[in-house]
Structures are given as C-alpha cells and as structure tokens.
N, C-alpha and C positions, 0 to 999 in steps of 0.2 A: 852450718849444718851439713854434714857429709855422710852418705850411706855407702861409700865405696866398699867398705870392708865386708859387707854382706851381699854384694852383687853376685848374681848367678845369671843375669841376662846376657845375651850374646849379641854383639854389634856387627857380626860378620855373616849373618844368615839372610838369605833372600826371601822375599815375600812368599813365592810359590813353594819354597822348600818347607815352610811351616805346614802347608797342606800335605805335602808328600810325607813328612815325618808323622803327622797325625794319622794318615791313611795306613802307613806301615805299622802303626801302633794300635790300631783298632781292628775289630772283627769286620768281616765283609758286610754284615748287616747293620753296622752302626750308622745312624742317621747323621748327616752333616748339616743339611739345610732344608727347610721346608717353607712353603708359602701357602696361600689358600687354595692353590691349584695342585699341590702335590709335594713330594719330598724326594730327595736324593741321598743315597748313602755316600760315605766318603769315597769309595772307589768310583761311584758314578760321577761325583763332582770332579774328581781328578780326570776322568776320561773326557768329561765335557770341557774342562779347561784345556786339555790337549787338543781337542777338536777346534776350540777357539784359536789356539796357537796356530794350527794348520791353516785355518781359514784366514787369519791375519797374514800369514806368509803368502797365501795365494793372492792377497790384495796388495802385496808389495810393502807391507808394514814391516819396519825393522827397528833395531835398537835406537832409542831416543825419539822416535816419532810419537807425537801426541795423538791419542785416541780419545776424543771427547764423547762422552756418553750421557744422554739425557733421557733416561727411561725410569719407570717405577722400580722400587726395590723388590726384586724377585730373585728366584734361583738363577735365572739367566744372567742377571747383573753380577752375581757372585762369581759365576763361571767366567764372565768377561773380565772381571778384576784379576783373577788368577791367570787367565789366558794371556792377557796383555803383559802381565809380569813375566811369563815364560818367554814371550817374544822379545823381552828387553825394551819394550815400548813404554810409554808413560800414560797411565790411566788418569783421565780427567773427568771425574764424576760431577755432573751439574744437576742441581735441584730441578725437579719438574716444574716447580712453582716460579723459577726465575723468569722474569719478564724479558721481552726482546731488547729493551733498552740496555740492561746489564749484560745480556747474552752477547750482544754485538761487541761489547767491551772485552768479554772473555775470549771470544773468537779471535779478535784482533791481537790480544795479548799472548795467547798460547799457540796460535797458528797451528791448528790440528792438521794432521794428514788425513784424518777420517772422522766423520761424525755419525754416531748411531743415535737415533731418536725414536720416541714413541711414534707409532704409525700416524696418529692424528696431527703430529707436529711437523712431519717431513715437508709438506708443501710450503708452510710458512718459513721454516728454517732455510729451505732451499733458496728463498728469495734473497737472503743476505749472507749465508755461509759461503766462505771462499773455496770450499772443497765439497766433495760428494757427501750427500746426506742420505743415509740408508735407514729404512724403517726396521724396527726390531723383528717384525714377522719375517721379512725377507731374509734378514741376517740369520735368524734362528732356523729357518728352513734349511739353509745351506750348512749351518753348523750341525744340525741334527743328522743330516745325511753323512757328514764326516764322522760324527759320533757313532752312528750305526756301523760304519765301515771300520771303526777302530783306528781312525787316522791319527797320525802324529806329524809334526812338522818335519820336512825333509832335511832341513839344515838347523843345527843347534846354534845358539847365540851365546856370546860371552858376556855375562853380566856380573858386575861387582857390587859389593855392599854400598858403595858410595854413588852408584848410578841411581838416577831418579826413578822411583816406582810410581809416585802419584803427585799430581798438583791438586792441592785442596784450596778451592777459592772461598775466601771469607771476606765479608764487607768491612767489619771493624770500624776504624775511624776515617777511612778514606771514602771518597765519593764513588769510585768504581771498585768492583771486587778485586782483591789482590790474591795472588796464589802463593801459598806456602809450599816450598820445595821439600818433598818428603822422600829421601833416599831409602832404599831397601833396608839397609842395616839399622838405620835409626828408627824406622817404623817397628822393626822386629824387636829391637832392644826395648823401646818404650812399652810394647805390648807385653813382653816377658817380665819387665820390671813391675808393671801393673798387676800381672797375674801372680807374681810372688806375694803381693799383698792380698789380692782378692781370692785366689785359689779356685778358679774354675775347675770342674771335675767331669769325668766321663758320664756321670749320671745326671749332669745338669742339662736343663732345657732353658736356653737364653732367649727371652722374649724381647725382640728389638722393635720398638715402635718408631724409631727414627730413620730418616732417609740415609742411604749409604753415601749420598753427596756430602753429608755432614760428618765430620771426623768421629763424632760420638757413635754414629751408626757404622761407619767404615771400619773402625777398629774392633767392633764386635765380631766381624768376620775372622780377624786374626786371633782374638781372645778365645773365641769358641773353638777354633782349631787347636790352639795351645792347650785347652782344657779337654780336648777330644769330646767336646760337648755338641749338643744339637742347637742350631740357630733357627729361631722362628722369626720370619720377616713379617711384620704386621703394620708397616707404614701406611698401607692403603685401607686398613680396617676402619669402620665407622666408630666414632666415639661411643655410640650407644651400646655396641657389642664388645667394647674393650675388655671389661671385667670378665665377661663370659669367655672370651678368647684366651685370656690369661689362664683361666681355670681349665678350659677344655684342652689346651695345649700341654697341660702339666708343667707349666713354667716353674722353674726353681730360682732363676735369676732374672730380675726385671730392672733394667736401666731406666732412670727417670730424670726429669727436670721438675722443678717445683710445680709448674702448671699441670703437668701430667699427673704428678702425685696427688694434687688437689682433686683432679677429676676422678682418679681411682678411689680416693677416700669418699667422695660424694656418691659414686656408684655403689660402693660397698655398704654405705649406710642404708641404701634402698634394697640391696640384695645381700644381706649378711650370710656368711657361711663359716662354720666353725673349723672345717677341715681345709687345709691349704698346703700345697707343696712348695710354695715360695719360701726360700730360705734367706734370700738376700735382695734388697733393693740397693742400687748404686746411684748416687745423685751427683750431678755436675751441672754446669751452666749458670747457676745462681745459687745463693744460699738457701737451704731448705729450712723453713720455719719449724721450730720445735713441735708446735701443735700438729703440723702436717706429718712429721716423722712419727709422732705418737699415734696419730690416726692410722698410719700404715701398719704399725705394730699391733694395734688393736684389731684391725681388719684381717691381718694375716698372722695369727699367733705363731710365735717362734721365729719370725723373720727378723733379720738384722737390717738396719739402715746404715749404709756406709757412705760417708761424705767424702767427696773428692774435689780437687781443685786443679785447674790446668788451663792451658791455651793450646791452640792448634800448632803454634810454633815450637812446642816441645811435647805435645800431646797431653802429658800429665805432669804436675808438679808434686802433688802430695796426696796421700790417702790417710784417712783417720781410721785405724783399726777399731772394730766395734767394742773391744774391751776398754777403750778410752772414752767411750761415748759420754759417760757421766763425769769423769775426772777432768776431761778436756772438752767440755760441752760446747765451747765457742770456737774451737780450733778447726781448721780445715785439714789437719793431719801433719804427718811427718814426710820428709822428702822420699821419693822413690828410691829403692835400693840402687846403688851405683851412681847417684846424682848428688848435687850440692845446691843449697839455696843460701843466698846472701841478702842481707837487708842493708841497703846503701843510702847515704844521704845525697843531697844534690851535687856534692863535689865528688861522689864516687867512693867515699870512705865508709867502711862498715860501721854501723851504729851499735851502741850497747844493747844488750838483751832487754827487751821490753819497750824499746823506743821504736817509733814508726819511721819507715823509710820505703824506698822502692824495692820490690821483690825481684831479685836477679837470680837466674838459674844457670847452672853449668852441668854438663854431663853428655854422654853419648846420645841422648835423646833430643838434644837441641838441634833443630834443623838448620841447614846452611843459609837460609834467607828466603827472600821473595823472588819469584820468577820475573826476570827482566825489570827489576826495580832496585837498582844499585844504591840510590840515595836512601830509600826507606830501609833497605837491608843494613846499610852502614849505621843508621841511627839506632836500630833495634838490636842488631847482633854485633856486639863489640868485643874486642879482645880483652882478656884479663890482664891487668897491669902486673900481675905476679908471674904468670907463665905463658901468656899469650893465647890461652885456650878461649874459644868462642863462648861468650855468655849471652843469654837472652835477657834483655832489659824489658820486663813485661809491661811496664806502665801501670802495674797494680801496686797498691800500697798495703803494708801490713807490718807485723812484728813477730818475733819468736820469743818463746818463754825459756826458762832456765833448762827445760828438758828437751829443747830443740823442736818443739811443736810450733807450727806456723798458724798465724791468725790473720785473716784477710780483712782489710778495712775499706777497700773500694778501689775503683779505677782512678787514674789521675783526674779524669773529668768528674768523678764522683766524690772526690775529697775536696772540700772547700771551707772557706771561713765565712761565718755570718755573725755579725755583732761582735767581731773579734775572737770568736770561738771556732777552733778547728773541729770539723765533723765530717761524716760521710753519709751518703744515701743508704748504705747498707745497715748502719746501726739504727737509723730512723725507721727503715722498713721493718727491721726485726722487732722494734718496739711496737709498731703498728700492728704487726701480726699477733702480738700478745694480747690484743684487745678482743674480748668476746664478741662474736658476730662478724669479725673480719675474716674473709676467706683468702684474700690476696691483697697485696699493697705494692705501690710503686711511688717513688719520690722523685720529684724534679728539683734539682738545685736552683738557687736563685740565678737569674741572668738579666742584666739590664734593669728594667723597671719591674721585672717579674719577681715576686717573692717566692720563698721556699714553699713548695706545694706537695701534698700527698693525695694520691688517688687510691681508692679502695673498692673492692668488691665485697658485698655482704649485706646482711640485714642490720644496718646501723646508720645512725644519723651523723652528718658531718660535725656538728657541734659536740657530739659525744666522743668522736674520734679525737678531736683537738683537746677536749677536757681530759680524756684518758692519757693522751700523750704528755700533757702537762704534769701528770702524776708519775710519769716514767722517765722523763728527760729533763735536763736543765733548760731553763727558759729559752735560751738562744737556739736550741735545737727543735723547738716546737714549731711546726709549719704555720705560716700565716693563712694558708688556704687549704681546704679539704674538699674533694669532690668524690661522691659515691657514684659509681657507674656500674652498668650491668656486667661488663666484661673488659678486662685490661687488654689492650692491643699488644700482640706479641710478634717478634720477628720469626722467621722460618726456623730459627734455632731455639725458640722457646724463651727468649729473653724479652724484657720490657722494651716496647717500641716507644722510646721517649720523644721522638720527633712528633708522633701522632698525639701523644699526651700534651705536648706543648701547644699544638694546634687546637686541641680540644679546650685547653685552658684559655687560650687567646680568644676563642669564640665566646666562651661563657663570660669573660670579663669585658668584652667589647660592647 
C-alpha cells in the first residue's frame, strides 16, 4: 500500500517554522492557544517563543542540548516547545505523573543541560538531577520580562530538518522508558500528512485533554498551527467538568482514546444537549468500540468519529476517512499520504492480500530510532531489502484488503494460540464490548497456568459475559475466566494496564 502519489506533506520544514507560517497567514486577533488561565493570539505565542529562545541563549543553551521539561500542559509549555526549537535544542517533555524511579532513568539516558519543573517538584528533583533544576515560576518571570521588552536571541542558530527537535519517552515493552528520536522534518511531515486526511480549519477549536508529554498531545500543537486553529489545553481539568468545558470552549475537534470517549458518553447521558459545535472526534491509542462511537454521534449530532492507527515511532500509520465508516467498519484506515505499509511474514516476505502478518511502515515520517539504544534501534528500524530505505517493524499484526485498507489484529504479545486456534485480544475485547451492559473490556492472554481472562466494567454478571461470548466467538476464543470490576486500570496513555490486571487476577485466584 503506497500513497506517495498524493503526498503534499513537506519533509524539510522546521517545527517553529510551522508556527511562523501560521502567524503570517492569520489575523492579529486569531487565537493560537488557551488554557484555564487565559489565551494567546498567534503573534503573542510567536513573541513568547522568541523570548524563550532569548532566555535559553542567556542560559548557555545551544544546538543539540537537551532541555527536559516536567510541567503541566499550559500555554507556557507550548511556548517552551517552540522556543527550544528556535534555539536548535532538543525538547524533552516528561509527564508530570512520572515517578522518580523512571525519571532517574530518563535523566541518565538523555543527559539534559537544563531541567524545568513544576515549582512543587524542584526540591525533590534537585536531589538527584545531574544539572540545575529551575521552577516554572522563576523561569516564566524571566521569560515574561524578555517578552515585555520584545527580546530576541542575539545569535541565530543553524538547524536542519534532520536535526532532533524532540525526544519522546515511551515505556512500551521495555522496563525503562525509551526515547523515540523525532527530527524536525519528520515531525512536520507526519503532521502535514495527518492534516491532509483530517483537515483542521481556521474556525476549529481543538480540545486537547492529553498531556503534551504524550505524542498525541504534542502533535496537537503542530496540527492546530497547520490548521490555523485554536488549541484548548485541558489536561488539568476535572473529569466532572469535562463535558461542560468542551461545550463552553466551543470545541469543534476533540481527540479521544476509548476510555475518554466512554466518559464523555456517560456525562452526555446525564447532561444531554441538542446543539453542539463538535464536528469531529479523532480516536487513537486503542480500538474504539462501535457502541462508544455510536454514543458519541448520538450525543453530538452531526459529529464524525475518525479512527486512526499509529505508533510514536512514525506518529501515524493510517486514518479511516469517515465516508468509509460503514463499508470498512473494522478497518483502521488507509496509509497516510506519502507513506507505505507492508504486511510481512516471519521471513520478511510480503504476504498475500487478506493474510495476517507484521505491519511494517516506510516513509518520511519513520523516525531514525531510539536515543542511545542502538540494539533496540537495529531490531525495530531495519533497511528495506529492495532499496535500503529505513522501515519501521511495528510489532503489530494485521492484514490489508483488496482496496488497500489496513486491519489491525493486535500486538505481537496480543496475538496468541489457544487450543490450536490463532486469536488476538483485540477481537475478544470487541466481542465483549458488543454485550449489552458492558462499558469497557480488557483481555489477558493465557500465560503459564493462567487461562484466557476477560475483565469488564458494567452492570453485568460474569456468567452472562461468558455465555454471551460463546454466542459470538468460536469455543477456543471464549475466556475461561471473567471478572467484573468497578474500573479498568489504565496507563498514563489511556491503554489497559495489563500488569495490574494480572495481579488482580492472581489475588482472586489464590
């Protein structure tokens, strides 16, 4: 599957140039970003980013230096992102929820030249950080003074599209967080390719519930600038006011993961409203159950629900255009413009249409690898046997149909055999979500003496779930164990926390 013929995305643009182009293309009053404390227009955001650049210069930060930032997702963090880009330094956003155990690993791995943290974390971080740790209040007092003076850096820096813009730390399958290297040009290409499918607009208000430390939140900064849209940062908002904030902000685009979508649907049932500005929900992170997508459409009349599929290592792999929602109901979409997807067997040979294999990605959005992890990089990012181009071996499995649409079947760890039958957690979870009364579901593959198990949230009995699954799945795919719990544990990225589920199951069986 190859979309190169329709590509308009540019692989040679720098991150901060996206903001500069947007500012030149909008009126002086166009809002760029807002949080619960205020808003900035595009010219104000540009000026703040230049002030950050000048401040970094005064601190001796230069090209290639890592600047680790662990602060809430606010306007200041967006300005830091663009300002670090202008300086040619490397932005390293870290989730405020990351514990010291993993944070020590990140600090050792990235060796930052400077750390900026929430004021309350400075003292603790200072006990083990190898460099100066500054609180956001102190930093922003100095940046604000430079902003008021209209300051710009005294010396320009030379930055190219292959220079690193961001290190995005992700846990994945490793014990310690690993950093995906994200160069300027590849980030911008991925963002522009996504926007060719999603079509952000100047009248859009993008409601971002996710932390900027997660790539789903980070790329909303670029996508909003590409669309000349307004970005609303709502990571710190209470769940109880989430729906009200969506409505009050005038949100038109709402990025979601399944757990957030379920919460929005539950709130909308209690607070129905017939008039809504939301025109599009975009989903990633995990498969969105049909009943949840239908619930969103019912609560927000006229809104489209767009399914996406990807990994931080290339940002996005595919997008399903809304016009194919019915005809390709189980698909995760077609490859981004300018990219290619291959389905390979265990020997690296492409399999026929409809057969399952590993999803392998090629294109200008494929990142160069992991920071200071050459062996992991070599395993994951491999040269094409045809032309030597770097390919991302995702570890995800799926197939394509005769029209080139991609179907996701699960991670390598999610695809398994039971009683001689090949299956995936994804298909069992989807069948479970089809059962009336089930709000959310997570499946644990068999391991050792542990049988296949399903966990559900909802008003339903375990024996009912198993009985209903026996009507939907072949016998080998029906779990041996079902547990109904109040709330499924999730990772910081909104995915099922299967390690906790395994511990919960172990306690109930012991």
